[in-house]
C-alpha positions in Angstrom: 0.0 0.0 0.0 1.1 3.6 -0.3 1.7 3.8 3.4 4.0 0.8 3.4 1.5 -1.7 4.7 1.6 -5.1 3.1 -1.8 -6.7 2.4 -2.2 -10.3 1.3 -3.7 -11.0 -2.1 -7.4 -11.8 -2.3 -6.6 -15.0 -4.3 -3.6 -17.2 -3.6 -1.9 -19.0 -6.4 1.5 -20.6 -7.2 4.2 -18.6 -8.8 5.6 -20.9 -11.4 8.8 -18.9 -12.0 7.9 -17.6 -15.5 10.3 -14.7 -15.0 13.2 -17.1 -14.4 12.3 -19.0 -17.5 12.3 -15.9 -19.7 15.6 -14.7 -18.3 17.1 -18.2 -18.8 16.0 -18.1 -22.5 17.6 -14.7 -23.0 20.9 -15.7 -21.3 21.1 -19.0 -23.1 20.3 -17.4 -26.5 17.4 -19.7 -27.3 14.2 -18.7 -28.9 11.7 -20.1 -26.3 11.5 -21.1 -22.7 11.2 -24.7 -23.8 14.7 -24.6 -25.4 16.4 -23.8 -22.1 18.1 -26.2 -19.7 15.1 -25.8 -17.5 12.8 -27.6 -19.9 15.0 -29.7 -22.1 15.6 -32.4 -19.5 11.9 -32.6 -18.8 11.1 -32.9 -22.5 13.8 -35.6 -22.9 12.4 -37.6 -20.0 8.9 -37.4 -21.5 10.2 -38.5 -24.8 12.2 -41.4 -23.3 9.2 -42.6 -21.4 6.7 -42.2 -24.3 7.2 -45.5 -26.1 6.0 -45.5 -29.7 5.6 -41.8 -29.9 7.5 -39.5 -32.3 10.3 -37.4 -30.9 9.8 -33.8 -29.9 10.6 -31.6 -32.9 10.2 -28.1 -31.3 7.5 -27.1 -33.9 5.1 -24.3 -33.2 3.0 -24.8 -36.3 -0.7 -25.0 -35.8 -0.8 -28.7 -36.7 2.0 -29.6 -34.2 -0.3 -31.2 -31.7 2.3 -33.7 -30.4 4.9 -31.0 -29.7 2.2 -29.0 -28.0 1.5 -32.0 -25.8 5.2 -32.4 -25.0 5.3 -28.7 -23.9 2.1 -29.0 -21.9 3.5 -32.1 -20.0 6.8 -30.3 -19.4 5.0 -27.2 -18.1 2.9 -29.3 -15.7 5.9 -31.2 -14.5 7.7 -28.0 -13.8 4.7 -26.5 -12.0 4.2 -29.5 -9.8 7.8 -29.6 -8.8 7.5 -25.9 -7.7 4.4 -26.7 -5.7 6.0 -29.7 -4.0 9.1 -27.6 -3.2 6.9 -25.0 -1.6 5.1 -27.6 0.5 1.9 -27.7 -1.5 0.7 -31.3 -1.8 -2.5 -32.5 -3.5 -4.2 -33.1 -0.2 -3.3 -29.8 1.5 -4.1 -26.1 1.2 -1.3 -23.6 1.5 -1.9 -20.2 2.9 1.5 -18.4 3.2 0.0 -15.2 4.4 -2.0 -16.5 7.3 
């Protein structure tokens, strides 16, 4: 607030670190967050454990549904790791400001 008072947000949510990912992409000189060393190991693990599925090609074309699925899984894996690290588990609620 203008007077220096800190007020909790009305809605609580997880910060997935998107700022970190953008900075990593810039520093690593890659075109997208998914090309960074934050996401490439996740994409490689998904690919390794997806038997009979084509490899990730990094396509952003409208018809690249498989690559979209790889990125979606990698995004969710990253998000759940942040939640777990913050102590947020599926059976709990986390209220850091209370």
